N, C-alpha and C positions, 0 to 999 in steps of 0.2 A: 823456601817456604815463607809465605807471607802471612802476617798476622793482621786481621782487620780490627780497627778500633771500634769499640762498642758504640760510640756516638755515630760513627759512619753507618753502621748496621741499622741503628734506630732511625737515622735520617733516611736511608734508602727504604726501609719498611714504611715509614710515614709517607714518603713521596709516592710509593706504590699504592698505599691505601687511599691517598687523596686522588690519585689518577683513576683508580677503579671506581671510587665514589663519583667522580665527575663524569665518567663514561656511563655509569648507571643512571645518573640524573639526566644526561643528554638523551639516552635511550628512552627514558620515561617521557620526557617532553616531546620527543619525536613521535612516539606511539600515541600520545594524547592529541597531537596535531592531526595525525592520520585518522584517528577515531572521530575527531571533530569534523573533518572533511566528509567522512562517510555519513555521519549523522546529517550534515547539511544536504548531501545528495539525496538521502532518504526523505528529508523534509520537502525538498523541491519536487521529488517524484510524487509525493502524496498531494502536494498542492496542484500539480499538473493533472493528476487523475481526478481530483476533487472538482476542478473546473470542467473537465470532460463529462463527469457524471452529472453535474448540474445542467449542462447543456442537453445531455441525453434525456434527463427527466423532463426538461422543458419541452423538448420535441415530442416525447411520448405523451405528455399532458395535452399538447396542442392537437396531436393526432386523435387521442381519445375524445377530446371535446368536439372535433369534427365528426366523429362517429356517433355523437349524441350522449357521451358519458362525461359531461363536464364535472369538474371538481373530483376527479378520481384520485384515490390515494395510490401513490406510486412509491415503492421502497426499493432501493438498490443495496444489496449486501455484497461486499467484496471479500474474497478469500485469496490470499497470496500463497501460492504453493511454494514448496522448497526450491523448485527450479526457477522461481520468479514469475511464472505465468499467473495471470489473474483469472479468477472465475467469479462471475457475477450471477446473482439470483435477483431477478426483477419481479416483485410481487405487486399485482394490481388489484385494487379493491374499488368496487362501485356496486351499490345495491341492485342496480338494474342488470348488471352483468350476472349476478347470482341467479336472476330469474330466467336467463337464457338456457336453452337446452344444450346438450353436449356438442351437437354439430355447429350451432351458432357460436358457442364458446371457442371451439377449435378453429373456426374461420377467423374470429377476432384475434385469437392468440397468434395464428400464423401471420396476420397482418402486422401485429405488434412486433413480431420477430424480424420483419423486413426493415424496421428502422435500424439504421446502421450506427454502430459506435465508432468514433473516429480512429481508435486504436485497434489494429487488426489482430494483435496477439492475445486477445481476451476471449474467453468462452462465456456464453450466456445461457441462462435457463429462465424462461418466462413462465409465470404461473399466476393464476387468479387466487386471491385469498378466499378460502372457504370458511364461512361462518354459519353456524346453525343456531338459530334462535327458537 
């Protein structure tokens, strides 16, 4: 039967505590690094889509100007679904569009929907802003 010295037991307990503490600190720093990388990826993805959206709005504006609706208001709202897919709602406003009948609006809306967004995994809903004065 072997009797352990109290100092040896305290020393082992202290070393074990220090080891556990260092492992916990290492795990914390590793998880912070992973979180930082995922935040950077999200930031880069947002920048990427922001540029695509600006280009799309510019092309839509040019198209509407060619159709006689210069200075149209164009708003794009983005919704990111849980599965990562993007849904856009494009709202177009111009006082002259409000004066069109339903058939003319439908034709113009279908032409607007023909303008392609560079990213294919996105769904779009185009509409005209309805204001009643």
